[in-house]
C-alpha positions as CSV (number, residue, x, y, z in Angstrom):
1,M,9.7,41.0,14.0
2,E,7.7,41.5,10.5
3,N,9.8,39.0,9.0
4,Q,9.9,36.5,10.9
5,R,6.0,36.0,11.6
6,E,6.1,36.0,7.3
7,V,6.9,32.5,5.6
8,D,8.4,32.3,2.4
9,I,5.5,31.4,0.0
10,N,8.3,29.1,-2.2
11,V,8.9,27.2,1.1
12,L,5.5,26.4,1.4
13,V,4.9,25.2,-2.1
14,Q,7.4,22.5,-2.0
15,I,6.7,21.8,1.4
16,Y,2.8,21.5,-0.5
17,N,4.1,19.2,-3.5
18,Q,6.0,17.4,-1.5
19,R,2.9,16.4,0.3
20,L,1.0,16.0,-2.4
21,S,3.2,14.1,-4.8
22,I,3.2,11.7,-1.5
23,L,-0.6,11.0,-0.4
24,S,-0.5,10.9,-4.9
25,N,1.9,8.0,-5.2
26,Q,-0.6,6.3,-1.6
27,N,-3.0,6.5,-3.4
28,V,-1.6,4.9,-6.7
29,L,0.0,2.3,-4.9
30,L,-3.1,1.5,-2.9
31,E,-5.0,1.2,-6.5
32,A,-2.9,-1.3,-8.4
33,K,-2.5,-3.4,-4.8
34,I,-6.6,-3.0,-4.7
35,Q,-6.1,-4.2,-8.9
36,T,-3.9,-6.6,-7.5
37,Q,-5.9,-7.9,-5.0
38,A,-9.3,-7.9,-8.1
39,Q,-6.9,-10.2,-10.6
40,E,-6.2,-12.6,-7.7
41,F,-9.9,-13.1,-6.6
42,A,-11.4,-13.1,-10.4
43,E,-8.6,-15.7,-10.8
44,E,-8.8,-17.5,-7.8
45,R,-13.0,-17.6,-8.0
46,K,-12.3,-18.8,-11.7
47,K,-10.5,-21.8,-11.3
48,L,-13.1,-22.7,-8.2
49,I,-15.9,-22.5,-11.0
50,E,-13.6,-25.1,-13.0
51,Q,-13.3,-27.1,-10.5
52,N,-17.2,-27.2,-9.7
53,I,-18.3,-28.4,-12.8
54,Q,-15.1,-31.6,-12.1
55,L,-16.2,-32.3,-9.1
56,Q,-20.2,-31.7,-11.1
57,K,-19.4,-34.0,-13.6
58,H,-17.9,-36.8,-11.7
59,Y,-20.2,-36.7,-9.6
60,E,-23.3,-37.1,-12.0
61,K,-21.2,-39.5,-13.6
62,T,-21.3,-42.1,-10.8
63,Q,-24.6,-41.7,-10.1
64,K,-25.7,-42.5,-13.5
65,E,-22.8,-45.5,-13.1
66,G,-24.3,-46.9,-10.0
67,K,-27.7,-46.2,-11.4
68,Q,-26.5,-49.1,-14.0
69,E,-25.2,-51.2,-11.5
70,E,-28.6,-51.3,-10.1
71,A,-30.1,-52.3,-12.8
72,T,-28.0,-54.9,-13.2
73,V,-27.9,-56.1,-10.4
74,N,-31.9,-56.3,-10.0
């Protein structure tokens, strides 16, 4: 009867290692996903900043041309 209540230490270690491995793999996968999203965010941010700069230049050019036309008309 006593043998039925005991746990085989090898089985216990095997199960523990399996669970630990699964959790570790999940952790690595989540870290990879976070890094991927961080990289995508940085790339998208860079594109938006570049687009903003181009729009600002276009706006300033348009404003300058508008003022020149006003001066010519007056």
